[in-house]
TORTI-268178 format. One record per atom (N, C-alpha, C): residue number from 1; z, x, y. Coordinates in steps of 0.05 Angstrom, whole numbers, plus 5000, padded with zeros to 4 digits. Layout:
<atoms>
<atom><num>NUM</num><w>Z</w><u>X</u><v>Y</v></atom>
...
</atoms>
This chain:
<atoms>
<atom><num>1</num><w>6436</w><u>0974</u><v>4177</v></atom>
<atom><num>1</num><w>6412</w><u>0988</u><v>4171</v></atom>
<atom><num>1</num><w>6403</w><u>0980</u><v>4143</v></atom>
<atom><num>2</num><w>6379</w><u>0970</u><v>4141</v></atom>
<atom><num>2</num><w>6369</w><u>0961</u><v>4115</v></atom>
<atom><num>2</num><w>6358</w><u>0984</u><v>4098</v></atom>
<atom><num>3</num><w>6351</w><u>0978</u><v>4074</v></atom>
<atom><num>3</num><w>6340</w><u>0998</u><v>4056</v></atom>
<atom><num>3</num><w>6315</w><u>1012</u><v>4068</v></atom>
<atom><num>4</num><w>6298</w><u>0996</u><v>4080</v></atom>
<atom><num>4</num><w>6274</w><u>1007</u><v>4092</v></atom>
<atom><num>4</num><w>6280</w><u>1028</u><v>4113</v></atom>
<atom><num>5</num><w>6300</w><u>1022</u><v>4130</v></atom>
<atom><num>5</num><w>6309</w><u>1041</u><v>4150</v></atom>
<atom><num>5</num><w>6319</w><u>1067</u><v>4138</v></atom>
<atom><num>6</num><w>6333</w><u>1064</u><v>4116</v></atom>
<atom><num>6</num><w>6344</w><u>1088</u><v>4103</v></atom>
<atom><num>6</num><w>6322</w><u>1104</u><v>4090</v></atom>
<atom><num>7</num><w>6302</w><u>1091</u><v>4078</v></atom>
<atom><num>7</num><w>6279</w><u>1105</u><v>4066</v></atom>
<atom><num>7</num><w>6263</w><u>1119</u><v>4088</v></atom>
<atom><num>8</num><w>6260</w><u>1106</u><v>4110</v></atom>
<atom><num>8</num><w>6245</w><u>1118</u><v>4132</v></atom>
<atom><num>8</num><w>6260</w><u>1143</u><v>4142</v></atom>
<atom><num>9</num><w>6286</w><u>1142</u><v>4145</v></atom>
<atom><num>9</num><w>6302</w><u>1164</u><v>4154</v></atom>
<atom><num>9</num><w>6299</w><u>1188</u><v>4135</v></atom>
<atom><num>10</num><w>6299</w><u>1182</u><v>4109</v></atom>
<atom><num>10</num><w>6296</w><u>1204</u><v>4089</v></atom>
<atom><num>10</num><w>6268</w><u>1216</u><v>4091</v></atom>
<atom><num>11</num><w>6247</w><u>1199</u><v>4095</v></atom>
<atom><num>11</num><w>6220</w><u>1210</u><v>4098</v></atom>
<atom><num>11</num><w>6218</w><u>1227</u><v>4123</v></atom>
<atom><num>12</num><w>6230</w><u>1218</u><v>4145</v></atom>
<atom><num>12</num><w>6229</w><u>1234</u><v>4170</v></atom>
<atom><num>12</num><w>6244</w><u>1260</u><v>4167</v></atom>
<atom><num>13</num><w>6266</w><u>1260</u><v>4152</v></atom>
<atom><num>13</num><w>6280</w><u>1285</u><v>4147</v></atom>
<atom><num>13</num><w>6263</w><u>1306</u><v>4134</v></atom>
<atom><num>14</num><w>6244</w><u>1297</u><v>4118</v></atom>
<atom><num>14</num><w>6225</w><u>1315</u><v>4105</v></atom>
<atom><num>14</num><w>6200</w><u>1321</u><v>4122</v></atom>
<atom><num>15</num><w>6200</w><u>1309</u><v>4145</v></atom>
<atom><num>15</num><w>6177</w><u>1313</u><v>4164</v></atom>
<atom><num>15</num><w>6150</w><u>1305</u><v>4152</v></atom>
<atom><num>16</num><w>6150</w><u>1282</u><v>4139</v></atom>
<atom><num>16</num><w>6125</w><u>1272</u><v>4127</v></atom>
<atom><num>16</num><w>6117</w><u>1247</u><v>4142</v></atom>
<atom><num>17</num><w>6092</w><u>1247</u><v>4151</v></atom>
<atom><num>17</num><w>6082</w><u>1223</u><v>4165</v></atom>
<atom><num>17</num><w>6080</w><u>1199</u><v>4147</v></atom>
<atom><num>18</num><w>6079</w><u>1176</u><v>4158</v></atom>
<atom><num>18</num><w>6077</w><u>1151</u><v>4142</v></atom>
<atom><num>18</num><w>6051</w><u>1151</u><v>4127</v></atom>
<atom><num>19</num><w>6029</w><u>1160</u><v>4140</v></atom>
<atom><num>19</num><w>6003</w><u>1160</u><v>4127</v></atom>
<atom><num>19</num><w>6003</w><u>1179</u><v>4103</v></atom>
<atom><num>20</num><w>6014</w><u>1203</u><v>4107</v></atom>
<atom><num>20</num><w>6015</w><u>1223</u><v>4086</v></atom>
<atom><num>20</num><w>6033</w><u>1213</u><v>4063</v></atom>
<atom><num>21</num><w>6055</w><u>1200</u><v>4069</v></atom>
<atom><num>21</num><w>6072</w><u>1190</u><v>4049</v></atom>
<atom><num>21</num><w>6058</w><u>1168</u><v>4032</v></atom>
<atom><num>22</num><w>6044</w><u>1151</u><v>4046</v></atom>
<atom><num>22</num><w>6029</w><u>1129</u><v>4033</v></atom>
<atom><num>22</num><w>6009</w><u>1142</u><v>4013</v></atom>
<atom><num>23</num><w>5995</w><u>1163</u><v>4022</v></atom>
<atom><num>23</num><w>5976</w><u>1176</u><v>4004</v></atom>
<atom><num>23</num><w>5990</w><u>1187</u><v>3979</v></atom>
<atom><num>24</num><w>6013</w><u>1199</u><v>3984</v></atom>
<atom><num>24</num><w>6028</w><u>1211</u><v>3961</v></atom>
<atom><num>24</num><w>6036</w><u>1189</u><v>3941</v></atom>
<atom><num>25</num><w>6040</w><u>1165</u><v>3951</v></atom>
<atom><num>25</num><w>6047</w><u>1142</u><v>3934</v></atom>
<atom><num>25</num><w>6023</w><u>1129</u><v>3921</v></atom>
<atom><num>26</num><w>5999</w><u>1138</u><v>3930</v></atom>
<atom><num>26</num><w>5974</w><u>1128</u><v>3918</v></atom>
<atom><num>26</num><w>5962</w><u>1105</u><v>3934</v></atom>
<atom><num>27</num><w>5969</w><u>1101</u><v>3959</v></atom>
<atom><num>27</num><w>5958</w><u>1080</u><v>3975</v></atom>
<atom><num>27</num><w>5937</w><u>1091</u><v>3994</v></atom>
<atom><num>28</num><w>5917</w><u>1075</u><v>4000</v></atom>
<atom><num>28</num><w>5895</w><u>1083</u><v>4018</v></atom>
<atom><num>28</num><w>5904</w><u>1083</u><v>4048</v></atom>
<atom><num>29</num><w>5923</w><u>1066</u><v>4054</v></atom>
<atom><num>29</num><w>5933</w><u>1065</u><v>4082</v></atom>
<atom><num>29</num><w>5963</w><u>1062</u><v>4082</v></atom>
<atom><num>30</num><w>5975</w><u>1062</u><v>4105</v></atom>
<atom><num>30</num><w>6004</w><u>1062</u><v>4107</v></atom>
<atom><num>30</num><w>6016</w><u>1034</u><v>4110</v></atom>
<atom><num>31</num><w>6001</w><u>1013</u><v>4106</v></atom>
<atom><num>31</num><w>6011</w><u>0986</u><v>4109</v></atom>
<atom><num>31</num><w>6034</w><u>0979</u><v>4091</v></atom>
<atom><num>32</num><w>6033</w><u>0987</u><v>4066</v></atom>
<atom><num>32</num><w>6054</w><u>0982</u><v>4047</v></atom>
<atom><num>32</num><w>6080</w><u>0997</u><v>4055</v></atom>
<atom><num>33</num><w>6077</w><u>1022</u><v>4062</v></atom>
<atom><num>33</num><w>6100</w><u>1038</u><v>4070</v></atom>
<atom><num>33</num><w>6112</w><u>1027</u><v>4096</v></atom>
<atom><num>34</num><w>6095</w><u>1019</u><v>4114</v></atom>
<atom><num>34</num><w>6105</w><u>1007</u><v>4139</v></atom>
<atom><num>34</num><w>6121</w><u>0981</u><v>4134</v></atom>
<atom><num>35</num><w>6111</w><u>0964</u><v>4117</v></atom>
<atom><num>35</num><w>6125</w><u>0939</u><v>4110</v></atom>
<atom><num>35</num><w>6152</w><u>0945</u><v>4098</v></atom>
<atom><num>36</num><w>6154</w><u>0964</u><v>4080</v></atom>
<atom><num>36</num><w>6179</w><u>0971</u><v>4067</v></atom>
<atom><num>36</num><w>6198</w><u>0982</u><v>4088</v></atom>
<atom><num>37</num><w>6189</w><u>1001</u><v>4104</v></atom>
<atom><num>37</num><w>6206</w><u>1014</u><v>4124</v></atom>
<atom><num>37</num><w>6215</w><u>0994</u><v>4146</v></atom>
<atom><num>38</num><w>6200</w><u>0973</u><v>4150</v></atom>
<atom><num>38</num><w>6208</w><u>0952</u><v>4169</v></atom>
<atom><num>38</num><w>6223</w><u>0930</u><v>4156</v></atom>
<atom><num>39</num><w>6232</w><u>0934</u><v>4132</v></atom>
<atom><num>39</num><w>6249</w><u>0916</u><v>4117</v></atom>
<atom><num>39</num><w>6237</w><u>0888</u><v>4113</v></atom>
<atom><num>40</num><w>6210</w><u>0887</u><v>4110</v></atom>
<atom><num>40</num><w>6197</w><u>0862</u><v>4105</v></atom>
<atom><num>40</num><w>6202</w><u>0853</u><v>4076</v></atom>
<atom><num>41</num><w>6205</w><u>0872</u><v>4058</v></atom>
<atom><num>41</num><w>6213</w><u>0867</u><v>4031</v></atom>
<atom><num>41</num><w>6221</w><u>0893</u><v>4018</v></atom>
<atom><num>42</num><w>6234</w><u>0891</u><v>3995</v></atom>
<atom><num>42</num><w>6243</w><u>0915</u><v>3981</v></atom>
<atom><num>42</num><w>6224</w><u>0920</u><v>3957</v></atom>
<atom><num>43</num><w>6217</w><u>0945</u><v>3953</v></atom>
<atom><num>43</num><w>6199</w><u>0951</u><v>3931</v></atom>
<atom><num>43</num><w>6212</w><u>0947</u><v>3904</v></atom>
<atom><num>44</num><w>6196</w><u>0942</u><v>3884</v></atom>
<atom><num>44</num><w>6207</w><u>0939</u><v>3857</v></atom>
<atom><num>44</num><w>6215</w><u>0967</u><v>3846</v></atom>
<atom><num>45</num><w>6229</w><u>0966</u><v>3824</v></atom>
<atom><num>45</num><w>6240</w><u>0991</u><v>3813</v></atom>
<atom><num>45</num><w>6220</w><u>1013</u><v>3809</v></atom>
<atom><num>46</num><w>6197</w><u>1006</u><v>3797</v></atom>
<atom><num>46</num><w>6177</w><u>1027</u><v>3792</v></atom>
<atom><num>46</num><w>6168</w><u>1041</u><v>3818</v></atom>
<atom><num>47</num><w>6165</w><u>1025</u><v>3839</v></atom>
<atom><num>47</num><w>6157</w><u>1036</u><v>3865</v></atom>
<atom><num>47</num><w>6180</w><u>1053</u><v>3877</v></atom>
<atom><num>48</num><w>6205</w><u>1043</u><v>3874</v></atom>
<atom><num>48</num><w>6228</w><u>1058</u><v>3884</v></atom>
<atom><num>48</num><w>6231</w><u>1085</u><v>3870</v></atom>
<atom><num>49</num><w>6224</w><u>1085</u><v>3844</v></atom>
<atom><num>49</num><w>6225</w><u>1110</u><v>3829</v></atom>
<atom><num>49</num><w>6205</w><u>1130</u><v>3841</v></atom>
<atom><num>50</num><w>6181</w><u>1120</u><v>3848</v></atom>
<atom><num>50</num><w>6161</w><u>1137</u><v>3860</v></atom>
<atom><num>50</num><w>6170</w><u>1147</u><v>3887</v></atom>
<atom><num>51</num><w>6182</w><u>1129</u><v>3903</v></atom>
<atom><num>51</num><w>6193</w><u>1137</u><v>3929</v></atom>
<atom><num>51</num><w>6214</w><u>1159</u><v>3925</v></atom>
<atom><num>52</num><w>6232</w><u>1155</u><v>3906</v></atom>
<atom><num>52</num><w>6253</w><u>1175</u><v>3901</v></atom>
<atom><num>52</num><w>6241</w><u>1202</u><v>3895</v></atom>
<atom><num>53</num><w>6221</w><u>1202</u><v>3878</v></atom>
<atom><num>53</num><w>6207</w><u>1227</u><v>3871</v></atom>
<atom><num>53</num><w>6196</w><u>1241</u><v>3895</v></atom>
<atom><num>54</num><w>6181</w><u>1226</u><v>3911</v></atom>
<atom><num>54</num><w>6168</w><u>1238</u><v>3935</v></atom>
<atom><num>54</num><w>6188</w><u>1245</u><v>3956</v></atom>
<atom><num>55</num><w>6211</w><u>1232</u><v>3957</v></atom>
<atom><num>55</num><w>6232</w><u>1239</u><v>3976</v></atom>
<atom><num>55</num><w>6251</w><u>1261</u><v>3965</v></atom>
<atom><num>56</num><w>6244</w><u>1271</u><v>3941</v></atom>
<atom><num>56</num><w>6260</w><u>1292</u><v>3928</v></atom>
<atom><num>56</num><w>6289</w><u>1283</u><v>3923</v></atom>
<atom><num>57</num><w>6291</w><u>1258</u><v>3914</v></atom>
<atom><num>57</num><w>6317</w><u>1246</u><v>3907</v></atom>
<atom><num>57</num><w>6318</w><u>1240</u><v>3878</v></atom>
<atom><num>58</num><w>6342</w><u>1242</u><v>3866</v></atom>
<atom><num>58</num><w>6345</w><u>1233</u><v>3838</v></atom>
<atom><num>58</num><w>6345</w><u>1202</u><v>3839</v></atom>
<atom><num>59</num><w>6342</w><u>1190</u><v>3816</v></atom>
<atom><num>59</num><w>6343</w><u>1161</u><v>3814</v></atom>
<atom><num>59</num><w>6371</w><u>1151</u><v>3821</v></atom>
<atom><num>60</num><w>6392</w><u>1167</u><v>3814</v></atom>
<atom><num>60</num><w>6419</w><u>1159</u><v>3820</v></atom>
<atom><num>60</num><w>6423</w><u>1160</u><v>3851</v></atom>
<atom><num>61</num><w>6412</w><u>1179</u><v>3864</v></atom>
<atom><num>61</num><w>6414</w><u>1180</u><v>3894</v></atom>
<atom><num>61</num><w>6400</w><u>1156</u><v>3906</v></atom>
<atom><num>62</num><w>6378</w><u>1148</u><v>3895</v></atom>
<atom><num>62</num><w>6363</w><u>1125</u><v>3905</v></atom>
<atom><num>62</num><w>6380</w><u>1100</u><v>3901</v></atom>
<atom><num>63</num><w>6393</w><u>1097</u><v>3878</v></atom>
<atom><num>63</num><w>6410</w><u>1074</u><v>3873</v></atom>
<atom><num>63</num><w>6434</w><u>1074</u><v>3892</v></atom>
<atom><num>64</num><w>6445</w><u>1097</u><v>3898</v></atom>
<atom><num>64</num><w>6467</w><u>1098</u><v>3918</v></atom>
<atom><num>64</num><w>6457</w><u>1089</u><v>3946</v></atom>
<atom><num>65</num><w>6433</w><u>1097</u><v>3953</v></atom>
<atom><num>65</num><w>6421</w><u>1089</u><v>3978</v></atom>
<atom><num>65</num><w>6417</w><u>1059</u><v>3979</v></atom>
<atom><num>66</num><w>6408</w><u>1047</u><v>3957</v></atom>
<atom><num>66</num><w>6404</w><u>1018</u><v>3956</v></atom>
<atom><num>66</num><w>6431</w><u>1004</u><v>3958</v></atom>
<atom><num>67</num><w>6451</w><u>1015</u><v>3944</v></atom>
<atom><num>67</num><w>6478</w><u>1003</u><v>3945</v></atom>
<atom><num>67</num><w>6489</w><u>1004</u><v>3973</v></atom>
<atom><num>68</num><w>6486</w><u>1027</u><v>3986</v></atom>
<atom><num>68</num><w>6496</w><u>1031</u><v>4013</v></atom>
<atom><num>68</num><w>6483</w><u>1010</u><v>4032</v></atom>
<atom><num>69</num><w>6457</w><u>1005</u><v>4029</v></atom>
<atom><num>69</num><w>6444</w><u>0985</u><v>4045</v></atom>
<atom><num>69</num><w>6454</w><u>0957</u><v>4040</v></atom>
<atom><num>70</num><w>6459</w><u>0951</u><v>4014</v></atom>
<atom><num>70</num><w>6470</w><u>0925</u><v>4007</v></atom>
<atom><num>70</num><w>6498</w><u>0920</u><v>4019</v></atom>
<atom><num>71</num><w>6514</w><u>0941</u><v>4018</v></atom>
<atom><num>71</num><w>6541</w><u>0939</u><v>4029</v></atom>
<atom><num>71</num><w>6540</w><u>0934</u><v>4059</v></atom>
<atom><num>72</num><w>6522</w><u>0948</u><v>4072</v></atom>
<atom><num>72</num><w>6520</w><u>0944</u><v>4101</v></atom>
<atom><num>72</num><w>6510</w><u>0916</u><v>4108</v></atom>
<atom><num>73</num><w>6491</w><u>0906</u><v>4091</v></atom>
<atom><num>73</num><w>6481</w><u>0879</u><v>4096</v></atom>
<atom><num>73</num><w>6503</w><u>0858</u><v>4093</v></atom>
<atom><num>74</num><w>6522</w><u>0864</u><v>4075</v></atom>
<atom><num>74</num><w>6545</w><u>0845</u><v>4071</v></atom>
<atom><num>74</num><w>6566</w><u>0849</u><v>4092</v></atom>
<atom><num>75</num><w>6563</w><u>0869</u><v>4109</v></atom>
<atom><num>75</num><w>6582</w><u>0874</u><v>4130</v></atom>
<atom><num>75</num><w>6607</w><u>0889</u><v>4120</v></atom>
<atom><num>76</num><w>6604</w><u>0902</u><v>4098</v></atom>
<atom><num>76</num><w>6627</w><u>0917</u><v>4087</v></atom>
<atom><num>76</num><w>6627</w><u>0945</u><v>4099</v></atom>
<atom><num>77</num><w>6647</w><u>0949</u><v>4116</v></atom>
<atom><num>77</num><w>6649</w><u>0975</u><v>4129</v></atom>
<atom><num>77</num><w>6674</w><u>0990</u><v>4122</v></atom>
<atom><num>78</num><w>6690</w><u>0979</u><v>4104</v></atom>
<atom><num>78</num><w>6715</w><u>0991</u><v>4096</v></atom>
<atom><num>78</num><w>6709</w><u>1016</u><v>4080</v></atom>
<atom><num>79</num><w>6715</w><u>1040</u><v>4090</v></atom>
<atom><num>79</num><w>6709</w><u>1065</u><v>4075</v></atom>
<atom><num>79</num><w>6721</w><u>1066</u><v>4047</v></atom>
<atom><num>80</num><w>6744</w><u>1054</u><v>4044</v></atom>
<atom><num>80</num><w>6757</w><u>1054</u><v>4017</v></atom>
<atom><num>80</num><w>6740</w><u>1039</u><v>3997</v></atom>
<atom><num>81</num><w>6729</w><u>1016</u><v>4006</v></atom>
<atom><num>81</num><w>6713</w><u>1000</u><v>3988</v></atom>
<atom><num>81</num><w>6687</w><u>1014</u><v>3981</v></atom>
<atom><num>82</num><w>6674</w><u>1026</u><v>4001</v></atom>
<atom><num>82</num><w>6649</w><u>1040</u><v>3995</v></atom>
<atom><num>82</num><w>6653</w><u>1065</u><v>3978</v></atom>
<atom><num>83</num><w>6675</w><u>1079</u><v>3983</v></atom>
<atom><num>83</num><w>6681</w><u>1103</u><v>3968</v></atom>
<atom><num>83</num><w>6686</w><u>1097</u><v>3939</v></atom>
<atom><num>84</num><w>6697</w><u>1073</u><v>3934</v></atom>
<atom><num>84</num><w>6703</w><u>1065</u><v>3907</v></atom>
<atom><num>84</num><w>6677</w><u>1068</u><v>3890</v></atom>
<atom><num>85</num><w>6655</w><u>1060</u><v>3901</v></atom>
<atom><num>85</num><w>6630</w><u>1061</u><v>3886</v></atom>
<atom><num>85</num><w>6621</w><u>1090</u><v>3881</v></atom>
<atom><num>86</num><w>6627</w><u>1107</u><v>3899</v></atom>
<atom><num>86</num><w>6618</w><u>1135</u><v>3896</v></atom>
<atom><num>86</num><w>6638</w><u>1151</u><v>3880</v></atom>
<atom><num>87</num><w>6663</w><u>1144</u><v>3880</v></atom>
<atom><num>87</num><w>6684</w><u>1159</u><v>3866</v></atom>
<atom><num>87</num><w>6686</w><u>1153</u><v>3837</v></atom>
<atom><num>88</num><w>6674</w><u>1132</u><v>3827</v></atom>
<atom><num>88</num><w>6675</w><u>1126</u><v>3799</v></atom>
<atom><num>88</num><w>6649</w><u>1134</u><v>3786</v></atom>
<atom><num>89</num><w>6648</w><u>1158</u><v>3775</v></atom>
<atom><num>89</num><w>6623</w><u>1170</u><v>3766</v></atom>
<atom><num>89</num><w>6609</w><u>1155</u><v>3743</v></atom>
<atom><num>90</num><w>6625</w><u>1142</u><v>3726</v></atom>
<atom><num>90</num><w>6613</w><u>1129</u><v>3702</v></atom>
<atom><num>90</num><w>6605</w><u>1100</u><v>3707</v></atom>
<atom><num>91</num><w>6609</w><u>1090</u><v>3732</v></atom>
<atom><num>91</num><w>6602</w><u>1063</u><v>3737</v></atom>
<atom><num>91</num><w>6572</w><u>1061</u><v>3740</v></atom>
<atom><num>92</num><w>6560</w><u>1044</u><v>3724</v></atom>
<atom><num>92</num><w>6530</w><u>1041</u><v>3726</v></atom>
<atom><num>92</num><w>6522</w><u>1025</u><v>3750</v></atom>
<atom><num>93</num><w>6497</w><u>1026</u><v>3757</v></atom>
<atom><num>93</num><w>6487</w><u>1010</u><v>3779</v></atom>
<atom><num>93</num><w>6491</w><u>0981</u><v>3774</v></atom>
<atom><num>94</num><w>6486</w><u>0972</u><v>3749</v></atom>
<atom><num>94</num><w>6490</w><u>0944</u><v>3742</v></atom>
<atom><num>94</num><w>6519</w><u>0935</u><v>3746</v></atom>
<atom><num>95</num><w>6538</w><u>0953</u><v>3739</v></atom>
<atom><num>95</num><w>6566</w><u>0946</u><v>3743</v></atom>
<atom><num>95</num><w>6573</w><u>0944</u><v>3773</v></atom>
<atom><num>96</num><w>6561</w><u>0962</u><v>3789</v></atom>
<atom><num>96</num><w>6565</w><u>0961</u><v>3818</v></atom>
<atom><num>96</num><w>6553</w><u>0935</u><v>3829</v></atom>
<atom><num>97</num><w>6530</w><u>0927</u><v>3819</v></atom>
<atom><num>97</num><w>6518</w><u>0902</u><v>3827</v></atom>
<atom><num>97</num><w>6536</w><u>0878</u><v>3820</v></atom>
<atom><num>98</num><w>6549</w><u>0879</u><v>3797</v></atom>
<atom><num>98</num><w>6566</w><u>0857</u><v>3789</v></atom>
<atom><num>98</num><w>6590</w><u>0855</u><v>3808</v></atom>
<atom><num>99</num><w>6601</w><u>0877</u><v>3816</v></atom>
<atom><num>99</num><w>6623</w><u>0876</u><v>3836</v></atom>
<atom><num>99</num><w>6613</w><u>0865</u><v>3862</v></atom>
<atom><num>100</num><w>6590</w><u>0872</u><v>3871</v></atom>
<atom><num>100</num><w>6579</w><u>0861</u><v>3896</v></atom>
<atom><num>100</num><w>6574</w><u>0831</u><v>3894</v></atom>
<atom><num>101</num><w>6564</w><u>0822</u><v>3871</v></atom>
<atom><num>101</num><w>6559</w><u>0794</u><v>3867</v></atom>
<atom><num>101</num><w>6586</w><u>0779</u><v>3868</v></atom>
<atom><num>102</num><w>6606</w><u>0790</u><v>3856</v></atom>
<atom><num>102</num><w>6633</w><u>0777</u><v>3857</v></atom>
<atom><num>102</num><w>6643</w><u>0776</u><v>3886</v></atom>
<atom><num>103</num><w>6639</w><u>0797</u><v>3901</v></atom>
<atom><num>103</num><w>6648</w><u>0798</u><v>3929</v></atom>
<atom><num>103</num><w>6632</w><u>0777</u><v>3945</v></atom>
<atom><num>104</num><w>6607</w><u>0775</u><v>3940</v></atom>
<atom><num>104</num><w>6591</w><u>0754</u><v>3954</v></atom>
<atom><num>104</num><w>6601</w><u>0726</u><v>3948</v></atom>
<atom><num>105</num><w>6609</w><u>0722</u><v>3923</v></atom>
<atom><num>105</num><w>6620</w><u>0696</u><v>3915</v></atom>
<atom><num>105</num><w>6646</w><u>0690</u><v>3930</v></atom>
<atom><num>106</num><w>6663</w><u>0711</u><v>3933</v></atom>
<atom><num>106</num><w>6688</w><u>0708</u><v>3949</v></atom>
<atom><num>106</num><w>6681</w><u>0700</u><v>3977</v></atom>
<atom><num>107</num><w>6662</w><u>0713</u><v>3989</v></atom>
<atom><num>107</num><w>6654</w><u>0707</u><v>4017</v></atom>
<atom><num>107</num><w>6644</w><u>0678</u><v>4019</v></atom>
<atom><num>108</num><w>6628</w><u>0669</u><v>3998</v></atom>
<atom><num>108</num><w>6618</w><u>0642</u><v>3998</v></atom>
<atom><num>108</num><w>6640</w><u>0622</u><v>3997</v></atom>
<atom><num>109</num><w>6660</w><u>0626</u><v>3979</v></atom>
<atom><num>109</num><w>6682</w><u>0608</u><v>3976</v></atom>
<atom><num>109</num><w>6699</w><u>0607</u><v>4002</v></atom>
<atom><num>110</num><w>6703</w><u>0630</u><v>4014</v></atom>
<atom><num>110</num><w>6718</w><u>0631</u><v>4039</v></atom>
<atom><num>110</num><w>6704</w><u>0615</u><v>4061</v></atom>
<atom><num>111</num><w>6678</w><u>0618</u><v>4063</v></atom>
<atom><num>111</num><w>6662</w><u>0604</u><v>4083</v></atom>
<atom><num>111</num><w>6664</w><u>0573</u><v>4078</v></atom>
<atom><num>112</num><w>6663</w><u>0566</u><v>4053</v></atom>
<atom><num>112</num><w>6665</w><u>0537</u><v>4045</v></atom>
<atom><num>112</num><w>6692</w><u>0526</u><v>4053</v></atom>
<atom><num>113</num><w>6713</w><u>0541</u><v>4048</v></atom>
<atom><num>113</num><w>6740</w><u>0532</u><v>4055</v></atom>
<atom><num>113</num><w>6744</w><u>0530</u><v>4085</v></atom>
<atom><num>114</num><w>6731</w><u>0548</u><v>4099</v></atom>
<atom><num>114</num><w>6734</w><u>0548</u><v>4129</v></atom>
<atom><num>114</num><w>6721</w><u>0523</u><v>4141</v></atom>
<atom><num>115</num><w>6701</w><u>0512</u><v>4127</v></atom>
<atom><num>115</num><w>6687</w><u>0489</u><v>4137</v></atom>
<atom><num>115</num><w>6703</w><u>0463</u><v>4132</v></atom>
<atom><num>116</num><w>6721</w><u>0464</u><v>4112</v></atom>
<atom><num>116</num><w>6736</w><u>0440</u><v>4104</v></atom>
<atom><num>116</num><w>6758</w><u>0433</u><v>4124</v></atom>
</atoms>
């Protein structure tokens, strides 16, 4: 499930239509919201902060949602690995991103070795 899917699920939990949500974000139509929710691209931080506000989420909760989506995209389903990110309260989002980048590099090296 991508970030867009997760954002859509949060919006639907609040029973807000896509058109209404787009208006709350300052858009004339729901095209932008639809593109995000269909995972065509991820919004930039300023837009994500607006989404978080309208979805009644803290910025930290939004960052956790983003991280969850990234872990799923990498195919990481080990609960111990994902809980590590949530159980370390002082770990910043940037630090979490660094760990993910290191993990991606491990996967790249393994794939390269498998081809040899």
